[in-house]
C-alpha positions in Angstrom: 25.3 63.1 -2.6 24.3 64.5 -6.4 21.3 67.0 -6.2 20.7 67.1 -9.9 19.1 64.4 -12.0 22.0 62.4 -13.9 20.8 63.6 -17.6 21.9 61.4 -20.6 22.5 63.8 -23.1 22.1 63.6 -27.0 21.1 67.0 -28.3 20.9 67.8 -31.7 19.0 71.0 -32.0 17.8 72.6 -35.3 16.6 75.6 -34.8 -23.6 61.5 -16.2 -25.6 58.6 -15.2 -23.6 56.2 -12.8 -24.8 53.5 -15.7 -22.7 54.8 -18.4 -20.0 55.6 -16.1 -20.1 51.9 -15.5 -20.4 51.0 -18.7 -17.3 52.6 -19.2 -15.7 51.1 -16.8 -15.0 53.9 -15.0 -17.7 53.8 -11.9 -14.5 53.5 -9.0 -13.0 56.9 -10.2 -16.2 58.6 -10.3 -16.6 57.4 -6.4 -13.1 59.1 -6.0 -10.8 56.2 -6.2 -7.5 56.7 -6.9 -5.0 55.4 -8.1 -2.7 51.3 -8.4 0.9 47.3 -3.7 2.1 44.0 -3.0 -0.2 41.1 -1.2 -2.8 41.1 -2.5 -6.4 39.7 -0.7 -6.0 36.3 -0.3 -7.5 34.2 -3.4 -10.4 31.6 -2.4 -9.1 28.2 -2.2 -9.4 26.5 -6.2 -9.7 30.1 -7.5 -7.3 31.1 -10.0 -5.6 34.5 -9.7 -7.1 36.5 -12.7 -5.3 36.8 -16.0 -3.6 39.6 -18.0 -5.9 42.0 -19.9 -4.6 41.3 -23.7 -3.5 45.0 -24.1 -0.5 44.0 -21.6 -0.6 40.5 -22.3 3.3 40.8 -23.1 4.2 41.4 -19.4 4.8 38.7 -17.4 1.6 37.3 -14.9 4.4 35.5 -12.7 5.4 39.2 -11.0 2.2 40.7 -10.9 -1.2 41.0 -9.1 -4.3 42.1 -11.6 -6.9 43.9 -9.4 -8.5 44.8 -12.6 -8.1 45.6 -16.2 -6.7 48.9 -15.7 -5.1 48.3 -12.2 -2.1 45.5 -12.3 0.1 45.9 -9.4 3.7 44.5 -9.0 4.6 41.8 -6.2 6.6 43.2 -3.6 9.3 40.3 -3.6 10.0 40.2 -6.8 11.4 44.0 -7.3 14.8 43.0 -7.7 18.3 44.3 -6.6 19.3 47.1 -9.9 18.0 50.5 -10.1 15.3 50.0 -13.3 12.1 48.4 -13.3 12.0 46.3 -16.4 8.7 47.0 -18.4 7.1 43.7 -17.7 7.2 44.2 -14.3 6.2 47.4 -13.9 2.8 48.1 -12.4 -0.2 49.5 -14.5 -2.6 52.1 -13.3 -5.1 53.8 -16.2 -7.9 55.9 -15.7 -9.6 55.7 -19.0 -9.4 52.3 -20.8 -6.3 52.3 -22.7 -7.0 53.4 -26.6 -7.2 51.2 -29.5 -3.5 50.2 -30.6 -4.0 51.3 -34.4 -2.5 55.1 -32.8 1.0 52.8 -32.4 1.1 52.4 -36.2 2.4 55.3 -37.4 4.2 56.5 -34.1 6.0 59.7 -35.9 2.4 61.3 -36.8 0.9 61.5 -33.5 0.3 65.5 -32.8 0.5 67.5 -29.5 -1.0 71.2 -29.2 1.3 73.4 -27.5 -0.5 76.3 -26.0 -0.2 79.6 -23.9 3.9 80.0 -25.7 4.4 83.2 -28.1 3.5 80.8 -31.1 1.3 77.8 -30.3 0.9 75.4 -32.3 0.7 71.6 -32.8 3.6 69.6 -33.4 3.9 65.8 -34.6 6.5 63.3 -32.8 8.8 63.6 -35.7 9.5 67.1 -35.3 10.0 66.5 -31.6 12.4 63.9 -32.2 14.1 66.8 -34.2 14.4 69.1 -31.3 16.5 67.1 -28.9 16.7 64.1 -26.5 17.5 63.5 -23.3 17.1 60.8 -20.6 16.2 60.7 -16.9 15.9 58.2 -14.2 12.3 58.7 -12.4 10.1 56.7 -9.8 6.7 56.7 -11.7 4.7 55.9 -8.6 0.3 55.6 -8.4 -1.0 58.5 -5.7 -2.6 55.3 -3.5 0.0 53.0 -3.6 0.2 52.4 0.3 -3.9 52.5 0.1 -4.4 49.3 0.7 -2.4 49.9 4.8 -5.4 52.6 5.7 -7.9 50.6 8.4 -10.4 52.7 6.3 -10.6 51.1 3.9 -11.1 54.1 1.2 -12.6 53.3 -2.0 -10.1 52.4 -4.8 -7.1 49.7 -5.5 -6.1 48.3 -2.2 -2.2 48.9 -3.5 0.8 48.4 -1.0 4.2 48.8 -2.1 3.8 47.8 -6.1 2.2 50.6 -7.9 6.1 52.0 -8.4 8.6 51.4 -10.5 12.0 53.2 -11.7 12.2 53.6 -14.9 14.0 55.7 -18.4 12.3 58.1 -19.9 13.9 59.2 -23.4 12.4 62.6 -24.8 12.4 66.1 -25.3 12.4 68.5 -22.4 9.7 70.7 -22.4 11.8 73.9 -21.7 13.4 73.5 -25.2 9.9 72.9 -27.2 9.0 75.9 -25.4 12.0 78.2 -26.1 11.6 77.1 -29.9 8.4 78.5 -29.8 9.2 82.1 -28.2 8.7 81.2 -24.6 5.7 81.0 -22.3 3.1 84.0 -22.5 3.4 86.3 -19.5 0.9 85.2 -16.0 1.0 81.4 -17.2 1.1 79.7 -13.7 0.4 76.2 -14.6 1.4 73.8 -17.1 -1.9 71.3 -18.2 -1.2 68.6 -20.2 -4.5 66.6 -21.5 -4.8 62.5 -21.6 -5.6 61.4 -25.4 -7.8 58.5 -24.6 -11.1 57.7 -26.5 -13.8 59.3 -24.0 -16.9 57.7 -23.2 -20.2 58.8 -25.1 -23.2 60.3 -23.0 -20.8 62.0 -20.7 -20.0 65.3 -20.2 -16.4 65.3 -21.7 -14.9 67.2 -18.5 -16.2 64.5 -16.1 -14.0 62.2 -17.6 -10.8 63.4 -19.3 -7.1 62.9 -18.0 -6.3 66.4 -17.7 -3.9 68.0 -15.0 -2.3 71.1 -13.9 1.4 71.5 -12.2 2.9 74.5 -11.2 4.9 75.9 -14.4 8.0 75.8 -12.7 7.4 71.8 -13.4 8.2 72.6 -16.5 12.4 72.7 -16.0 12.6 68.9 -15.6 9.7 67.8 -17.7 9.7 65.5 -20.6 7.1 64.8 -23.7 9.1 61.2 -24.1 8.4 58.7 -26.3 11.1 55.9 -24.7 10.3 54.1 -21.7 13.9 51.6 -21.1 15.0 52.6 -24.2 11.8 51.3 -26.2 9.5 53.1 -27.5 6.3 53.8 -25.2 4.3 51.0 -25.0 -0.2 51.3 -25.6 0.0 50.7 -21.4 2.3 53.2 -20.1 1.6 55.5 -22.4 2.5 55.7 -26.1 3.4 57.1 -28.6 4.1 60.2 -26.6 3.6 60.7 -22.9 4.1 64.0 -20.8 6.4 63.1 -17.9 7.2 65.2 -14.6 9.5 64.3 -12.4 9.1 64.0 -8.6 5.3 64.2 -9.1 2.6 61.3 -8.7 1.5 59.4 -11.7 -1.8 60.5 -12.6 0.1 63.9 -13.4 2.2 61.9 -16.0 -0.1 62.1 -18.8 -0.7 59.5 -21.2 -0.9 59.8 -24.8 -0.7 63.5 -24.8 -2.4 65.4 -27.3 -2.5 68.8 -25.5 0.5 70.9 -23.4 -0.8 74.6 -22.3 0.3 77.0 -20.0 -2.8 78.2 -18.0 -3.5 81.0 -16.0 -5.9 78.8 -13.6 -5.3 74.7 -13.0 -8.1 73.2 -15.1 -11.8 72.6 -14.1 -11.8 68.8 -15.6 -13.3 66.7 -12.6 -9.9 64.7 -12.1 -8.3 68.2 -11.4 -11.2 69.8 -9.2 -12.3 67.0 -6.9 -10.2 63.9 -7.6 -6.8 63.5 -5.9 -7.3 65.8 -3.8 -6.2 65.2 0.1 -9.8 65.9 1.6 -10.5 64.4 5.5 -11.7 60.8 6.3 -15.2 61.0 5.5 -15.4 64.0 3.0 -15.2 64.6 -0.7 -12.6 66.1 -2.9 -13.1 69.2 -4.0 -11.3 72.7 -5.1 -10.0 73.8 -1.9 -8.6 70.9 -0.9 -4.8 70.1 -1.4 -3.8 68.3 -4.9 -2.1 65.3 -4.9 1.1 66.3 -6.6 4.8 66.2 -5.5 5.6 62.7 -4.0 7.6 62.8 -0.9 10.2 61.1 1.1 9.6 56.9 1.3 11.2 53.5 1.4 10.3 50.1 2.0 11.7 46.9 2.4 11.4 44.2 -0.7 13.4 41.3 0.4 14.2 38.2 1.9 11.0 36.9 3.0 8.5 39.1 1.9 6.9 36.7 -0.2 5.9 35.0 2.8 8.5 31.9 2.3 10.9 31.4 5.5 14.0 32.9 5.7 17.5 30.8 6.3 18.9 31.5 9.7 22.2 33.1 9.5 24.0 35.8 7.2 21.5 37.6 5.2 21.2 40.4 2.9 17.9 43.3 3.8 17.2 44.9 1.0 14.4 47.6 -0.4 14.2 51.3 -2.2 13.9 54.3 -1.0 13.2 57.3 -3.2 12.7 61.7 -2.4 10.2 62.5 -4.4 11.6 66.4 -5.7 14.9 65.3 -3.5 17.5 62.7 -3.6 18.0 59.9 -0.6 20.7 61.3 1.9 20.4 57.5 3.9 18.3 54.8 5.1 18.2 53.4 8.1 16.6 49.7 8.9 15.0 48.0 11.7 14.8 44.6 12.9 12.5 45.1 15.9 9.6 47.4 14.1 11.5 50.3 14.9 13.2 50.1 18.1 16.2 50.3 17.4 17.9 51.5 14.0 21.0 50.9 12.2 21.9 52.5 8.9 21.6 50.4 5.6 24.1 51.3 2.8 22.9 52.7 -0.6 24.4 50.2 -3.4 24.1 50.5 -6.9 24.4 53.8 -9.7 22.8 56.8 -8.5 20.7 57.6 -11.1 19.7 61.4 -10.0 17.3 62.4 -6.9 14.3 61.2 -8.9 15.0 58.0 -9.1 14.7 55.3 -6.0 18.5 54.2 -4.5 18.6 50.8 -3.5 19.9 49.8 0.1 21.2 46.8 1.9 21.5 46.3 5.9 23.5 42.9 6.2 22.5 41.5 9.5 22.7 37.7 11.0 19.7 36.5 11.8 18.5 33.8 14.7 15.7 31.9 14.1 12.4 33.6 15.3 9.8 36.4 13.9 11.4 40.1 13.3 9.5 42.9 12.1 11.8 44.8 9.7 11.5 48.5 8.6 13.3 51.2 6.9 13.2 54.6 7.3 14.9 57.4 4.6 15.9 60.6 5.0 16.0 63.2 2.1 18.9 65.5 1.5 16.8 68.6 3.3 16.4 66.7 5.9 13.3 65.5 5.3 12.5 62.0 7.6 10.0 59.7 6.1 7.3 59.3 8.8 6.3 57.2 11.3 2.6 57.0 10.6 0.8 58.0 7.6 -1.5 61.3 7.2 -5.3 60.1 6.9 -7.6 61.3 3.8 -10.4 60.3 2.2 -8.6 58.5 -1.2 -6.1 56.8 0.7 -3.3 59.0 -1.2 0.4 59.4 -0.2 1.1 57.2 2.2 4.8 56.8 3.3 4.4 55.6 6.5 7.3 53.5 7.5 5.2 51.8 10.2 2.5 50.7 7.4 5.4 49.5 5.2 7.4 47.3 7.7 6.8 43.7 6.9 7.3 40.6 9.3 9.6 37.1 8.1 10.4 34.1 9.6 13.6 33.0 10.1 14.0 28.9 10.8 
């Protein structure tokens, strides 16, 4: 199995208060809420689903579950059997409201400050496009995907599986930009990205700004991206420019990136120091606890029967997705009886590299009855998707195959 991501190269080198938080739509984040699953809470009889917010009105409403204006989930049953997730179906999770659409009026004028290098400077998007282009397929997944399965009901959006997708990002590799600016200064252990959202007034900027630090080694495959799935990145997904860190959870892939700094220490922004921490149940996040960063091996079944409709008895194709975070997928096993027995599934479709997900299929003949379908993935490093979740206060990093199992009726 291919260990490295497939890369399509086109290189052309040229050288506060609670009231204030609530008003800003940030009350849930202030409580430590994480990010964006499948089966929504039952809609009361006669109640219509929430409409799409204006800034994502171009998305397909029939494919999505609107939890809030900044948290929108892909329905489990609409994930197809193609590798790439269409933008119209891709989930939304924003920690702050999207900036005004006027920032897209002249995309090429958007500037990002590069710091912690020998020749720091601001570069416009038009400059980045002249420095080189690569395209990488990557799973984008919210840190809280699977939170809805935690019986403790952590604060935050109760995602099930739909806060994830596999997309193609195009942009300039960060390492090429760094090389052009003389390299990283000594002693810089982290790569820190800062988002360009407009911050609410009356609050300490560090308390709300989206600014995250990852190990500097993540620069090896990181991109400053301006295209998603072959078109300019939409405002909803971080355009005109987004920092892409393959293998890391969504919050570390900074939207509207305006600053990329190599730093000796992690940022002290609250979203880093206290948010997205793997805190024990009942505890609050703090810098001593592990940060939510790299993803690990995970899979789930998308069909048939995940829409709640009965499946016709007889031959059927059980299909889903699997990914390994920083590692490629080696194999996937499927169970029809809730994990008592397992059969190896077949990996199908193109292998787009270790950061993308793989589609899998198991052909089965199902007599009438009720089945608990589960999948279990193994990556190329030998890591096996666990049966149980790792309990934590924020409901992060749920990779439990038992939680992601689904009951289907066959008639």
